[in-house]
N, C-alpha and C positions, 0 to 999 in steps of 0.2 A: 325238248321236253313236249311230250304228247299232250294232245288237247283234252283228254280227258284227265288226265293228271293234272293240268291247271285248274280244272272246273271243281274237282273234289279236294285239292289242297288250297284253294283261295282262303277259306276261312283259317286254317292254321297258320298261313303265311302271313295274314292281317295281324292276328292276335299275337304272333311272335314280334311284331313290330310295335307293339303299344308300350308306351313308357311306363315305367313304375307309377303305380299309383293309379292308374288307369284299368280299370276291369270289365269284363263283359257282364252284362246284366239280363240280355235276352238275345235269344237267337231265333231266327225264324229258318225252319226245314221244309225244303221242297221236295214234293213227290208228283210225279207225272205219270200217267196212265200208258204213255207212249215209251216211259222209261221204266220198265217194271221193276228193274234191280234198285230204283230209288226207293221203293217201299222197304227195302231191306238195309240199304243205307242211303238216306236222304241225304241231299246236297244242301248245304247251308249257304244261300246266296244273299242273306243280310244278316246284319245283327247291330244291336247296340251296345255301346260302351261308355262307362260314368267316369268322369275324372273325380274320384273319390278322396284322392289324396289333397286335391285343392279346393274342397266343397268349403263355403264359408258360411258360418253360422250367424244369424242375424244377433246384433248384439243386445238388443232389447227383448228377443223373443229367441230363446235357446233351442225351441222347436221347429223352427225354420231355416231351412239351409237354401243355398243357391248352389248350384251345381250344373257342370257343363254336361251335356249327353252328346256323344258322337254317333251319328248314323252311318254306317256301313252299308253299302251296296255293290255287289259285284258289277264292275262295268260303270261306275258312276262316281263322282268324287265325294268325298266325306263330307257330311253336312254337321254342323256344330248348331245344337239347340239348347240354350239356357233354359233351366227348369228352377222352379221354386218348388221345394220339399216341404210340406207341414207334417212333421210326424206326429203330431197330436191328433188330426183328423183320421187316418191319415190320407194325404192327398198330394196331388202334385199338379201343378201349371205352367204354361209356357211362360217365360220371363222376357218381356220386351226390353231391351237394354234402353234406357232413358236418354234424350238428346243429351249432347255435351254440356249445356248449361242447367239441365233439370238436377234438382235437388231429391227426386223421389228415391225414397229408401226401399230395401226390399219388404219392409212392414207395410209400407204404404201401399206398395204394388200388391201385396196379399191381400189387403182390405178392399182394393179396387178390381181384382181378378173375379170373374164370374165364371171363367171355363176351367172349373177344378176338374180334374179327372180322379176316381177312388183310386188308392194305391193300396192293394191287400199286403197284410203283414207278412204274408210269406214269399212277396215278391223280392228279388235280389236287389233292385234299387233300393227299397225300403231297408232291407236288411243292412246293405252296405252302409246307408246314410244315416239311417235313424238308431240302428242296433249298434253297428260296429264303432260309430263315432261317440257313443254315450260313455 
């Protein structure tokens, strides 16, 4: 298999291996001045997928979801990043999994979190969690 072939087909190969219910929500395309063809056909070296099928809604607050994001990057291991999505605001924040004995709920975590990042209503993550789940 030629080297160039694997560079340009890495993304498609990874996406084809995603289980049902895990969908791509963001793609990072790469262009390089020393690869002028990349301006016509950019390489995809990173992307984010969300496990929308297993997103869990907060029992006491149906606007808040917990969802796992998976960060894919060529030549690196996949990283799992749990996220809290507040559809009302809309915003997202990292969810730090509580210690084994902790009784911290998602709702309590939401109240304690100050590192919220705005989430646009046309963002695929917002659409897949907040719109498609409604």
